[in-house]
PDB file of N, CA, C, O and CB in Angstrom:
ATOM      1  N   MET A   1       0.726  -1.157   0.091  1.00  0.00           N
ATOM      2  CA  MET A   1       0.038   0.008   0.091  1.00  0.00           C
ATOM      3  C   MET A   1       0.862   1.334  -0.037  1.00  0.00           C
ATOM      4  O   MET A   1       1.797   1.532   0.738  1.00  0.00           O
ATOM      5  CB  MET A   1      -0.711   0.003   1.249  1.00  0.00           C
ATOM      6  N   ASP A   2       0.549   2.189  -0.944  1.00  0.00           N
ATOM      7  CA  ASP A   2       1.387   3.432  -1.016  1.00  0.00           C
ATOM      8  C   ASP A   2       0.346   4.564  -1.163  1.00  0.00           C
ATOM      9  O   ASP A   2      -0.864   4.340  -1.134  1.00  0.00           O
ATOM     10  CB  ASP A   2       2.484   3.410  -2.284  1.00  0.00           C
ATOM     11  N   TYR A   3       0.888   5.796  -1.324  1.00  0.00           N
ATOM     12  CA  TYR A   3      -0.003   7.100  -1.349  1.00  0.00           C
ATOM     13  C   TYR A   3      -0.787   6.895  -2.589  1.00  0.00           C
ATOM     14  O   TYR A   3      -1.999   7.112  -2.547  1.00  0.00           O
ATOM     15  CB  TYR A   3       0.860   8.585  -1.395  1.00  0.00           C
ATOM     16  N   ARG A   4      -0.295   6.547  -3.559  1.00  0.00           N
ATOM     17  CA  ARG A   4      -1.147   6.472  -4.782  1.00  0.00           C
ATOM     18  C   ARG A   4      -2.344   5.286  -4.595  1.00  0.00           C
ATOM     19  O   ARG A   4      -3.490   5.540  -4.966  1.00  0.00           O
ATOM     20  CB  ARG A   4      -0.129   6.125  -6.115  1.00  0.00           C
ATOM     21  N   SER A   5      -2.090   4.298  -4.144  1.00  0.00           N
ATOM     22  CA  SER A   5      -3.036   3.181  -3.984  1.00  0.00           C
ATOM     23  C   SER A   5      -4.235   3.788  -2.915  1.00  0.00           C
ATOM     24  O   SER A   5      -5.410   3.501  -3.144  1.00  0.00           O
ATOM     25  CB  SER A   5      -2.173   1.741  -3.355  1.00  0.00           C
ATOM     26  N   LEU A   6      -3.921   4.531  -1.889  1.00  0.00           N
ATOM     27  CA  LEU A   6      -4.851   4.962  -0.829  1.00  0.00           C
ATOM     28  C   LEU A   6      -5.559   6.145  -1.460  1.00  0.00           C
ATOM     29  O   LEU A   6      -6.774   6.193  -1.272  1.00  0.00           O
ATOM     30  CB  LEU A   6      -4.109   5.347   0.578  1.00  0.00           C
ATOM     31  N   TYR A   7      -5.052   7.011  -2.107  1.00  0.00           N
ATOM     32  CA  TYR A   7      -5.593   8.325  -2.279  1.00  0.00           C
ATOM     33  C   TYR A   7      -5.951   8.536  -3.928  1.00  0.00           C
ATOM     34  O   TYR A   7      -6.986   9.145  -4.203  1.00  0.00           O
ATOM     35  CB  TYR A   7      -4.466   9.440  -1.694  1.00  0.00           C
ATOM     36  N   LEU A   8      -5.212   8.102  -4.860  1.00  0.00           N
ATOM     37  CA  LEU A   8      -5.451   8.402  -6.054  1.00  0.00           C
ATOM     38  C   LEU A   8      -6.081   7.287  -7.000  1.00  0.00           C
ATOM     39  O   LEU A   8      -6.525   7.606  -8.104  1.00  0.00           O
ATOM     40  CB  LEU A   8      -4.306   8.870  -6.486  1.00  0.00           C
ATOM     41  N   HIS A   9      -6.106   6.156  -6.609  1.00  0.00           N
ATOM     42  CA  HIS A   9      -6.792   5.224  -7.340  1.00  0.00           C
ATOM     43  C   HIS A   9      -8.078   4.625  -6.753  1.00  0.00           C
ATOM     44  O   HIS A   9      -8.059   4.055  -5.662  1.00  0.00           O
ATOM     45  CB  HIS A   9      -5.912   4.236  -7.614  1.00  0.00           C
ATOM     46  N   PHE A  10      -9.114   4.747  -7.430  1.00  0.00           N
ATOM     47  CA  PHE A  10     -10.364   4.349  -7.030  1.00  0.00           C
ATOM     48  C   PHE A  10     -11.252   3.467  -7.901  1.00  0.00           C
ATOM     49  O   PHE A  10     -12.056   3.851  -8.751  1.00  0.00           O
ATOM     50  CB  PHE A  10     -11.001   5.440  -6.769  1.00  0.00           C
ATOM     51  N   GLU A  11     -10.918   2.013  -7.479  1.00  0.00           N
ATOM     52  CA  GLU A  11     -11.510   0.904  -8.016  1.00  0.00           C
ATOM     53  C   GLU A  11     -12.951   0.813  -7.504  1.00  0.00           C
ATOM     54  O   GLU A  11     -13.342   1.049  -6.361  1.00  0.00           O
ATOM     55  CB  GLU A  11     -10.707  -0.304  -7.698  1.00  0.00           C
ATOM     56  N   ASN A  12     -13.695   0.410  -8.610  1.00  0.00           N
ATOM     57  CA  ASN A  12     -15.081  -0.057  -8.224  1.00  0.00           C
ATOM     58  C   ASN A  12     -15.429  -1.677  -8.515  1.00  0.00           C
ATOM     59  O   ASN A  12     -15.098  -2.312  -9.517  1.00  0.00           O
ATOM     60  CB  ASN A  12     -16.123   0.868  -9.061  1.00  0.00           C
ATOM     61  N   GLY A  13     -16.092  -2.102  -7.506  1.00  0.00           N
ATOM     62  CA  GLY A  13     -16.661  -3.557  -7.703  1.00  0.00           C
ATOM     63  C   GLY A  13     -18.141  -3.559  -7.973  1.00  0.00           C
ATOM     64  O   GLY A  13     -18.870  -2.824  -7.306  1.00  0.00           O
ATOM     65  N   ILE A  14     -18.591  -4.283  -8.841  1.00  0.00           N
ATOM     66  CA  ILE A  14     -20.101  -4.175  -9.151  1.00  0.00           C
ATOM     67  C   ILE A  14     -20.459  -5.730  -9.300  1.00  0.00           C
ATOM     68  O   ILE A  14     -19.617  -6.567  -9.627  1.00  0.00           O
ATOM     69  CB  ILE A  14     -20.476  -3.207 -10.637  1.00  0.00           C
ATOM     70  N   TYR A  15     -21.681  -5.999  -9.049  1.00  0.00           N
ATOM     71  CA  TYR A  15     -22.375  -7.231  -9.486  1.00  0.00           C
ATOM     72  C   TYR A  15     -23.559  -7.154 -10.436  1.00  0.00           C
ATOM     73  O   TYR A  15     -24.544  -6.440 -10.249  1.00  0.00           O
ATOM     74  CB  TYR A  15     -22.830  -7.889  -8.341  1.00  0.00           C
ATOM     75  N   MET A  16     -23.377  -7.908 -11.406  1.00  0.00           N
ATOM     76  CA  MET A  16     -24.299  -7.851 -12.503  1.00  0.00           C
ATOM     77  C   MET A  16     -24.866  -9.358 -12.762  1.00  0.00           C
ATOM     78  O   MET A  16     -24.092 -10.312 -12.847  1.00  0.00           O
ATOM     79  CB  MET A  16     -23.545  -7.228 -13.814  1.00  0.00           C
ATOM     80  N   GLU A  17     -26.307  -9.496 -12.883  1.00  0.00           N
ATOM     81  CA  GLU A  17     -26.853 -10.724 -13.062  1.00  0.00           C
ATOM     82  C   GLU A  17     -28.013 -10.430 -13.783  1.00  0.00           C
ATOM     83  O   GLU A  17     -28.854  -9.618 -13.397  1.00  0.00           O
ATOM     84  CB  GLU A  17     -27.082 -11.473 -11.850  1.00  0.00           C
ATOM     85  N   ASN A  18     -28.091 -11.199 -15.031  1.00  0.00           N
ATOM     86  CA  ASN A  18     -29.491 -11.189 -16.003  1.00  0.00           C
ATOM     87  C   ASN A  18     -29.567  -9.857 -16.366  1.00  0.00           C
ATOM     88  O   ASN A  18     -30.617  -9.270 -16.105  1.00  0.00           O
ATOM     89  CB  ASN A  18     -30.997 -11.651 -15.272  1.00  0.00           C
ATOM     90  N   VAL A  19     -28.380  -9.064 -17.092  1.00  0.00           N
ATOM     91  CA  VAL A  19     -28.561  -7.790 -17.620  1.00  0.00           C
ATOM     92  C   VAL A  19     -27.871  -7.848 -18.992  1.00  0.00           C
ATOM     93  O   VAL A  19     -26.860  -8.522 -19.185  1.00  0.00           O
ATOM     94  CB  VAL A  19     -28.000  -6.680 -16.673  1.00  0.00           C
ATOM     95  N   ASN A  20     -28.458  -7.122 -19.913  1.00  0.00           N
ATOM     96  CA  ASN A  20     -27.779  -7.040 -21.322  1.00  0.00           C
ATOM     97  C   ASN A  20     -26.487  -6.593 -21.543  1.00  0.00           C
ATOM     98  O   ASN A  20     -25.777  -6.808 -22.526  1.00  0.00           O
ATOM     99  CB  ASN A  20     -28.447  -6.262 -22.117  1.00  0.00           C
ATOM    100  N   GLU A  21     -26.187  -5.804 -20.316  1.00  0.00           N
ATOM    101  CA  GLU A  21     -24.675  -5.192 -20.349  1.00  0.00           C
ATOM    102  C   GLU A  21     -23.715  -6.311 -20.347  1.00  0.00           C
ATOM    103  O   GLU A  21     -22.638  -6.085 -20.898  1.00  0.00           O
ATOM    104  CB  GLU A  21     -24.315  -4.218 -19.040  1.00  0.00           C
ATOM    105  N   ILE A  22     -23.875  -7.296 -19.910  1.00  0.00           N
ATOM    106  CA  ILE A  22     -22.913  -8.561 -19.775  1.00  0.00           C
ATOM    107  C   ILE A  22     -22.466  -8.892 -21.032  1.00  0.00           C
ATOM    108  O   ILE A  22     -21.250  -8.952 -21.216  1.00  0.00           O
ATOM    109  CB  ILE A  22     -23.562  -9.841 -19.164  1.00  0.00           C
ATOM    110  N   ASN A  23     -23.338  -9.149 -22.054  1.00  0.00           N
ATOM    111  CA  ASN A  23     -23.146  -9.474 -23.423  1.00  0.00           C
ATOM    112  C   ASN A  23     -22.197  -8.387 -24.065  1.00  0.00           C
ATOM    113  O   ASN A  23     -21.179  -8.688 -24.687  1.00  0.00           O
ATOM    114  CB  ASN A  23     -24.539  -9.561 -24.154  1.00  0.00           C
ATOM    115  N   ASN A  24     -22.636  -7.077 -23.849  1.00  0.00           N
ATOM    116  CA  ASN A  24     -21.712  -6.114 -24.389  1.00  0.00           C
ATOM    117  C   ASN A  24     -20.319  -6.080 -23.894  1.00  0.00           C
ATOM    118  O   ASN A  24     -19.430  -5.739 -24.674  1.00  0.00           O
ATOM    119  CB  ASN A  24     -22.228  -4.881 -24.200  1.00  0.00           C
ATOM    120  N   ILE A  25     -20.040  -6.405 -22.661  1.00  0.00           N
ATOM    121  CA  ILE A  25     -18.827  -6.536 -21.991  1.00  0.00           C
ATOM    122  C   ILE A  25     -17.902  -7.624 -22.499  1.00  0.00           C
ATOM    123  O   ILE A  25     -16.690  -7.489 -22.669  1.00  0.00           O
ATOM    124  CB  ILE A  25     -19.102  -6.742 -20.638  1.00  0.00           C
ATOM    125  N   TYR A  26     -18.673  -8.808 -22.738  1.00  0.00           N
ATOM    126  CA  TYR A  26     -18.079  -9.974 -23.480  1.00  0.00           C
ATOM    127  C   TYR A  26     -17.857  -9.701 -24.858  1.00  0.00           C
ATOM    128  O   TYR A  26     -16.789 -10.092 -25.328  1.00  0.00           O
ATOM    129  CB  TYR A  26     -18.915 -11.165 -23.402  1.00  0.00           C
ATOM    130  N   LYS A  27     -18.555  -9.185 -25.499  1.00  0.00           N
ATOM    131  CA  LYS A  27     -18.114  -8.728 -26.899  1.00  0.00           C
ATOM    132  C   LYS A  27     -16.830  -7.736 -26.950  1.00  0.00           C
ATOM    133  O   LYS A  27     -16.006  -7.827 -27.859  1.00  0.00           O
ATOM    134  CB  LYS A  27     -19.355  -7.971 -27.580  1.00  0.00           C
ATOM    135  N   ASP A  28     -16.737  -6.906 -26.043  1.00  0.00           N
ATOM    136  CA  ASP A  28     -15.750  -5.983 -25.968  1.00  0.00           C
ATOM    137  C   ASP A  28     -14.380  -6.780 -25.793  1.00  0.00           C
ATOM    138  O   ASP A  28     -13.375  -6.655 -26.493  1.00  0.00           O
ATOM    139  CB  ASP A  28     -16.060  -4.988 -24.825  1.00  0.00           C
ATOM    140  N   PHE A  29     -14.570  -7.660 -24.660  1.00  0.00           N
ATOM    141  CA  PHE A  29     -13.329  -8.689 -24.536  1.00  0.00           C
ATOM    142  C   PHE A  29     -12.811  -9.330 -25.696  1.00  0.00           C
ATOM    143  O   PHE A  29     -11.607  -9.395 -25.945  1.00  0.00           O
ATOM    144  CB  PHE A  29     -13.648  -9.804 -23.686  1.00  0.00           C
ATOM    145  N   GLU A  30     -13.882  -9.890 -26.539  1.00  0.00           N
ATOM    146  CA  GLU A  30     -13.582 -10.639 -27.726  1.00  0.00           C
ATOM    147  C   GLU A  30     -12.769  -9.845 -28.684  1.00  0.00           C
ATOM    148  O   GLU A  30     -11.736 -10.190 -29.258  1.00  0.00           O
ATOM    149  CB  GLU A  30     -14.819 -11.099 -28.376  1.00  0.00           C
ATOM    150  N   THR A  31     -13.407  -8.737 -28.753  1.00  0.00           N
ATOM    151  CA  THR A  31     -12.788  -7.804 -29.746  1.00  0.00           C
ATOM    152  C   THR A  31     -11.311  -7.314 -29.345  1.00  0.00           C
ATOM    153  O   THR A  31     -10.420  -7.191 -30.184  1.00  0.00           O
ATOM    154  CB  THR A  31     -13.737  -6.540 -29.901  1.00  0.00           C
ATOM    155  N   THR A  32     -11.162  -7.077 -28.136  1.00  0.00           N
ATOM    156  CA  THR A  32      -9.829  -6.813 -27.706  1.00  0.00           C
ATOM    157  C   THR A  32      -8.807  -7.777 -27.837  1.00  0.00           C
ATOM    158  O   THR A  32      -7.682  -7.476 -28.238  1.00  0.00           O
ATOM    159  CB  THR A  32      -9.846  -6.500 -26.486  1.00  0.00           C
ATOM    160  N   PHE A  33      -9.194  -9.102 -27.468  1.00  0.00           N
ATOM    161  CA  PHE A  33      -8.421 -10.216 -27.797  1.00  0.00           C
ATOM    162  C   PHE A  33      -8.065 -10.424 -29.196  1.00  0.00           C
ATOM    163  O   PHE A  33      -6.907 -10.742 -29.467  1.00  0.00           O
ATOM    164  CB  PHE A  33      -9.042 -11.297 -27.365  1.00  0.00           C
ATOM    165  N   LYS A  34      -8.903 -10.285 -30.074  1.00  0.00           N
ATOM    166  CA  LYS A  34      -8.707 -10.470 -31.525  1.00  0.00           C
ATOM    167  C   LYS A  34      -7.506  -9.429 -32.015  1.00  0.00           C
ATOM    168  O   LYS A  34      -6.634  -9.757 -32.819  1.00  0.00           O
ATOM    169  CB  LYS A  34     -10.179 -10.179 -32.332  1.00  0.00           C
ATOM    170  N   ASP A  35      -7.602  -8.220 -31.443  1.00  0.00           N
ATOM    171  CA  ASP A  35      -6.819  -7.041 -31.855  1.00  0.00           C
ATOM    172  C   ASP A  35      -5.405  -7.153 -31.151  1.00  0.00           C
ATOM    173  O   ASP A  35      -4.509  -6.395 -31.522  1.00  0.00           O
ATOM    174  CB  ASP A  35      -7.595  -5.651 -31.447  1.00  0.00           C
ATOM    175  N   SER A  36      -5.197  -8.005 -30.225  1.00  0.00           N
ATOM    176  CA  SER A  36      -4.187  -8.199 -29.298  1.00  0.00           C
ATOM    177  C   SER A  36      -3.061  -9.160 -29.792  1.00  0.00           C
ATOM    178  O   SER A  36      -3.378 -10.129 -30.481  1.00  0.00           O
ATOM    179  CB  SER A  36      -4.797  -8.689 -28.065  1.00  0.00           C
ATOM    180  N   GLN A  37      -1.677  -8.911 -29.445  1.00  0.00           N
ATOM    181  CA  GLN A  37      -0.820 -10.060 -29.786  1.00  0.00           C
ATOM    182  C   GLN A  37       0.058 -10.443 -28.738  1.00  0.00           C
ATOM    183  O   GLN A  37       0.258  -9.591 -27.872  1.00  0.00           O
ATOM    184  CB  GLN A  37      -0.031  -9.808 -30.944  1.00  0.00           C
ATOM    185  N   LYS A  38       0.592 -11.477 -28.638  1.00  0.00           N
ATOM    186  CA  LYS A  38       1.489 -11.917 -27.497  1.00  0.00           C
ATOM    187  C   LYS A  38       2.942 -11.319 -27.782  1.00  0.00           C
ATOM    188  O   LYS A  38       3.546 -11.331 -28.855  1.00  0.00           O
ATOM    189  CB  LYS A  38       1.538 -13.606 -27.379  1.00  0.00           C
ATOM    190  N   LEU A  39       3.376 -10.763 -26.481  1.00  0.00           N
ATOM    191  CA  LEU A  39       4.904 -10.182 -26.494  1.00  0.00           C
ATOM    192  C   LEU A  39       5.577 -11.366 -25.815  1.00  0.00           C
ATOM    193  O   LEU A  39       5.046 -12.209 -25.091  1.00  0.00           O
ATOM    194  CB  LEU A  39       5.187  -8.602 -25.586  1.00  0.00           C
ATOM    195  N   ASN A  40       6.971 -11.254 -26.225  1.00  0.00           N
ATOM    196  CA  ASN A  40       7.883 -12.033 -25.432  1.00  0.00           C
ATOM    197  C   ASN A  40       8.807 -11.191 -24.663  1.00  0.00           C
ATOM    198  O   ASN A  40       8.601  -9.978 -24.630  1.00  0.00           O
ATOM    199  CB  ASN A  40       8.639 -12.950 -26.263  1.00  0.00           C
ATOM    200  N   ASP A  41       9.899 -11.756 -23.983  1.00  0.00           N
ATOM    201  CA  ASP A  41      10.831 -10.822 -23.346  1.00  0.00           C
ATOM    202  C   ASP A  41      11.596 -10.043 -24.346  1.00  0.00           C
ATOM    203  O   ASP A  41      11.849  -8.870 -24.068  1.00  0.00           O
ATOM    204  CB  ASP A  41      11.780 -11.540 -22.449  1.00  0.00           C
ATOM    205  N   LYS A  42      11.999 -10.536 -25.472  1.00  0.00           N
ATOM    206  CA  LYS A  42      12.783  -9.720 -26.524  1.00  0.00           C
ATOM    207  C   LYS A  42      11.866  -8.447 -26.968  1.00  0.00           C
ATOM    208  O   LYS A  42      12.419  -7.392 -27.279  1.00  0.00           O
ATOM    209  CB  LYS A  42      13.155 -10.710 -27.899  1.00  0.00           C
ATOM    210  N   ASP A  43      10.690  -8.557 -26.985  1.00  0.00           N
ATOM    211  CA  ASP A  43       9.927  -7.306 -27.464  1.00  0.00           C
ATOM    212  C   ASP A  43       9.714  -6.314 -26.441  1.00  0.00           C
ATOM    213  O   ASP A  43       9.353  -5.187 -26.779  1.00  0.00           O
ATOM    214  CB  ASP A  43       8.586  -7.645 -28.004  1.00  0.00           C
ATOM    215  N   VAL A  44       9.900  -6.609 -25.206  1.00  0.00           N
ATOM    216  CA  VAL A  44       9.712  -5.700 -24.293  1.00  0.00           C
ATOM    217  C   VAL A  44      11.014  -5.200 -23.569  1.00  0.00           C
ATOM    218  O   VAL A  44      11.051  -4.219 -22.825  1.00  0.00           O
ATOM    219  CB  VAL A  44       8.785  -6.226 -23.423  1.00  0.00           C
ATOM    220  N   LYS A  45      11.930  -5.900 -23.847  1.00  0.00           N
ATOM    221  CA  LYS A  45      13.417  -5.498 -23.248  1.00  0.00           C
ATOM    222  C   LYS A  45      13.754  -3.990 -23.592  1.00  0.00           C
ATOM    223  O   LYS A  45      13.760  -3.606 -24.762  1.00  0.00           O
ATOM    224  CB  LYS A  45      14.686  -6.500 -23.949  1.00  0.00           C
ATOM    225  N   ALA A  46      14.043  -3.124 -22.497  1.00  0.00           N
ATOM    226  CA  ALA A  46      14.474  -1.720 -22.748  1.00  0.00           C
ATOM    227  C   ALA A  46      15.758  -1.626 -22.749  1.00  0.00           C
ATOM    228  O   ALA A  46      16.440  -2.489 -22.197  1.00  0.00           O
ATOM    229  CB  ALA A  46      14.011  -0.786 -21.864  1.00  0.00           C
ATOM    230  N   GLY A  47      16.319  -0.523 -23.390  1.00  0.00           N
ATOM    231  CA  GLY A  47      17.790  -0.315 -23.408  1.00  0.00           C
ATOM    232  C   GLY A  47      18.207   0.345 -22.218  1.00  0.00           C
ATOM    233  O   GLY A  47      17.450   0.658 -21.299  1.00  0.00           O
ATOM    234  N   PHE A  48      19.569   0.568 -22.266  1.00  0.00           N
ATOM    235  CA  PHE A  48      20.075   1.081 -20.877  1.00  0.00           C
ATOM    236  C   PHE A  48      19.521   2.504 -20.426  1.00  0.00           C
ATOM    237  O   PHE A  48      19.291   2.793 -19.252  1.00  0.00           O
ATOM    238  CB  PHE A  48      21.679   1.185 -20.917  1.00  0.00           C
ATOM    239  N   ILE A  49      19.333   3.368 -21.533  1.00  0.00           N
ATOM    240  CA  ILE A  49      19.098   4.729 -21.016  1.00  0.00           C
ATOM    241  C   ILE A  49      17.602   4.635 -20.730  1.00  0.00           C
ATOM    242  O   ILE A  49      17.080   5.310 -19.843  1.00  0.00           O
ATOM    243  CB  ILE A  49      19.517   5.963 -22.076  1.00  0.00           C
ATOM    244  N   LYS A  50      16.952   3.816 -21.471  1.00  0.00           N
ATOM    245  CA  LYS A  50      15.193   3.771 -20.880  1.00  0.00           C
ATOM    246  C   LYS A  50      15.310   3.140 -19.472  1.00  0.00           C
ATOM    247  O   LYS A  50      14.654   3.654 -18.567  1.00  0.00           O
ATOM    248  CB  LYS A  50      13.949   2.603 -21.955  1.00  0.00           C
ATOM    249  N   SER A  51      16.057   2.116 -19.226  1.00  0.00           N
ATOM    250  CA  SER A  51      16.140   1.532 -17.846  1.00  0.00           C
ATOM    251  C   SER A  51      16.609   2.411 -16.898  1.00  0.00           C
ATOM    252  O   SER A  51      16.193   2.353 -15.741  1.00  0.00           O
ATOM    253  CB  SER A  51      16.963   0.393 -17.777  1.00  0.00           C
ATOM    254  N   LEU A  52      17.405   3.197 -17.242  1.00  0.00           N
ATOM    255  CA  LEU A  52      17.991   4.393 -16.246  1.00  0.00           C
ATOM    256  C   LEU A  52      16.819   5.331 -15.939  1.00  0.00           C
ATOM    257  O   LEU A  52      16.588   5.677 -14.781  1.00  0.00           O
ATOM    258  CB  LEU A  52      19.288   5.351 -16.984  1.00  0.00           C
ATOM    259  N   TRP A  53      16.081   5.740 -16.973  1.00  0.00           N
ATOM    260  CA  TRP A  53      15.051   6.822 -16.833  1.00  0.00           C
ATOM    261  C   TRP A  53      14.102   6.147 -16.032  1.00  0.00           C
ATOM    262  O   TRP A  53      13.716   6.700 -15.002  1.00  0.00           O
ATOM    263  CB  TRP A  53      14.419   7.398 -18.190  1.00  0.00           C
ATOM    264  N   GLN A  54      13.615   4.904 -16.385  1.00  0.00           N
ATOM    265  CA  GLN A  54      12.538   4.409 -15.521  1.00  0.00           C
ATOM    266  C   GLN A  54      12.788   4.119 -14.107  1.00  0.00           C
ATOM    267  O   GLN A  54      11.868   4.092 -13.290  1.00  0.00           O
ATOM    268  CB  GLN A  54      12.052   3.271 -16.048  1.00  0.00           C
ATOM    269  N   ALA A  55      14.082   3.889 -13.782  1.00  0.00           N
ATOM    270  CA  ALA A  55      14.494   3.818 -12.540  1.00  0.00           C
ATOM    271  C   ALA A  55      14.329   5.160 -11.680  1.00  0.00           C
ATOM    272  O   ALA A  55      13.844   5.249 -10.552  1.00  0.00           O
ATOM    273  CB  ALA A  55      15.824   3.378 -12.615  1.00  0.00           C
ATOM    274  N   VAL A  56      14.805   6.097 -12.417  1.00  0.00           N
ATOM    275  CA  VAL A  56      14.677   7.401 -11.621  1.00  0.00           C
ATOM    276  C   VAL A  56      13.101   7.763 -11.578  1.00  0.00           C
ATOM    277  O   VAL A  56      12.720   8.218 -10.500  1.00  0.00           O
ATOM    278  CB  VAL A  56      15.591   8.672 -12.363  1.00  0.00           C
ATOM    279  N   LEU A  57      12.253   7.644 -12.469  1.00  0.00           N
ATOM    280  CA  LEU A  57      10.833   7.842 -12.313  1.00  0.00           C
ATOM    281  C   LEU A  57      10.165   6.949 -11.231  1.00  0.00           C
ATOM    282  O   LEU A  57       9.171   7.300 -10.597  1.00  0.00           O
ATOM    283  CB  LEU A  57      10.181   7.604 -13.626  1.00  0.00           C
ATOM    284  N   ARG A  58      10.757   5.847 -11.091  1.00  0.00           N
ATOM    285  CA  ARG A  58      10.188   4.912 -10.126  1.00  0.00           C
ATOM    286  C   ARG A  58      10.676   5.637  -8.748  1.00  0.00           C
ATOM    287  O   ARG A  58       9.931   5.456  -7.786  1.00  0.00           O
ATOM    288  CB  ARG A  58      10.759   3.257 -10.348  1.00  0.00           C
ATOM    289  N   LEU A  59      11.630   6.293  -8.576  1.00  0.00           N
ATOM    290  CA  LEU A  59      12.224   6.827  -7.166  1.00  0.00           C
ATOM    291  C   LEU A  59      11.178   8.022  -7.146  1.00  0.00           C
ATOM    292  O   LEU A  59      10.638   8.196  -6.054  1.00  0.00           O
ATOM    293  CB  LEU A  59      14.104   7.352  -7.115  1.00  0.00           C
ATOM    294  N   LEU A  60      10.882   8.694  -7.958  1.00  0.00           N
ATOM    295  CA  LEU A  60      10.083   9.943  -7.892  1.00  0.00           C
ATOM    296  C   LEU A  60       8.554   9.749  -7.799  1.00  0.00           C
ATOM    297  O   LEU A  60       7.787  10.611  -7.370  1.00  0.00           O
ATOM    298  CB  LEU A  60      10.379  10.771  -9.108  1.00  0.00           C
ATOM    299  N   ALA A  61       8.238   8.688  -8.185  1.00  0.00           N
ATOM    300  CA  ALA A  61       6.616   8.346  -8.359  1.00  0.00           C
ATOM    301  C   ALA A  61       6.036   8.485  -6.949  1.00  0.00           C
ATOM    302  O   ALA A  61       4.934   9.031  -6.896  1.00  0.00           O
ATOM    303  CB  ALA A  61       6.275   6.684  -8.974  1.00  0.00           C
ATOM    304  N   PRO A  62       6.535   8.126  -5.911  1.00  0.00           N
ATOM    305  CA  PRO A  62       5.775   8.328  -4.629  1.00  0.00           C
ATOM    306  C   PRO A  62       5.436   9.632  -3.963  1.00  0.00           C
ATOM    307  O   PRO A  62       4.666   9.803  -3.018  1.00  0.00           O
ATOM    308  CB  PRO A  62       6.422   7.696  -3.725  1.00  0.00           C
ATOM    309  N   LEU A  63       6.252  10.653  -4.719  1.00  0.00           N
ATOM    310  CA  LEU A  63       5.999  12.064  -4.659  1.00  0.00           C
ATOM    311  C   LEU A  63       4.736  12.508  -5.066  1.00  0.00           C
ATOM    312  O   LEU A  63       4.152  13.323  -4.352  1.00  0.00           O
ATOM    313  CB  LEU A  63       6.887  12.728  -5.377  1.00  0.00           C
ATOM    314  N   PHE A  64       4.248  12.124  -6.046  1.00  0.00           N
ATOM    315  CA  PHE A  64       3.248  12.509  -6.799  1.00  0.00           C
ATOM    316  C   PHE A  64       1.855  11.722  -6.646  1.00  0.00           C
ATOM    317  O   PHE A  64       0.885  12.045  -7.330  1.00  0.00           O
ATOM    318  CB  PHE A  64       3.744  12.453  -8.082  1.00  0.00           C
TER     319      PHE A  64
END
């Protein structure tokens, strides 16, 4: 738990049963999966400069 989790992120949980919206959500998932592609480690490996920049940003993230 950190500052961002407690004060900036507000997730909602809902329960739906026997409503038409469930079908729309399912169709959205299916469309998203069709447009997606699987990535491997080589696809997402960052270079040295990018890794360094991400490390600096991770240090500063709790301040915001």
